[in-house]
N, C-alpha and C positions, 0 to 999 in steps of 0.2 A: 430618199436622197436627202442629205443634210443641207442646211442653208449655205454652207461654205461651198459645197459641190454645185449647188444650183447656181450661185452667183458666179462661180468660175465658169460654168457652162454658159451663162448669160453673157459674161465678158467675152468669152471665145466667140460666140455667135455674133455679138456686136462688132467685134474686131474684123471678123470675116466678112460681114456685111460692108463695113467701111472700106476694107481692101478691095472688095468687088466694085465698089462705086467709084473708085479712083479713076479708072480709065474713062467710064461713060459719063460720070457727073461729079467732078472733083468738089464742087460746092456742096453737094449732099454728102460726100465723104467728110468734108470739113465739119458739117453739121453733126454727123454721127460721131466723129472723133471728139468734138466739143461736149456732146452729151455724155460720152464715156468719162471724159475728164471732169465733168461736173460731178459725177458720182465717185470717181476715183482719181482725184487729183494726181498729177505727176506720173500717171500710168505710162511707161515708156513706149510701149507699142502704139498707144493712142496718140501720144505726142508725135511719133514718127509719121503716122498716118496723116495727122494734121499738118505737119510740115510738108509732106509730099502733096497734100491737096492744095496747100497755099502756093506752093512752087508751081503747080499745074494751073493755077488761076492767075499767075503772074505776080503774086505778092512775095517777091523774093526776099525782101527785108524781114518780113515776119517769119518766113520759113527759116531763114538763117538765124534769127533770134531764138527760135525753138531748138534748132539743130546744135548750136554752139554749146549750151549747157548739157544737152543730152550726150553729146560727143565726150564732154569732160567726165560725166558721171558713168559712162559706159564706154570707155576707150577701146575695149577689145571686141565690141560688138560690130560685126561685119556690116548690117544693114545701116547703121549710123555712119 
């Protein structure tokens, strides 16, 4: 397996984990998303998970601040 394939698999696993945490522990989901963003800044799926986690913890302003530019960058994305 190449390094690119391995990192893509790691990203997919990390995003899956973050999504799974959203319902049961949004704070942990936010931590997971932030860790992804530390390694891959501006990764749109991680930004979306972070915004969702922030919304679920009641930090609506921070969630909105993440979603606004994300929506502008990806205007045809259904999840955004």
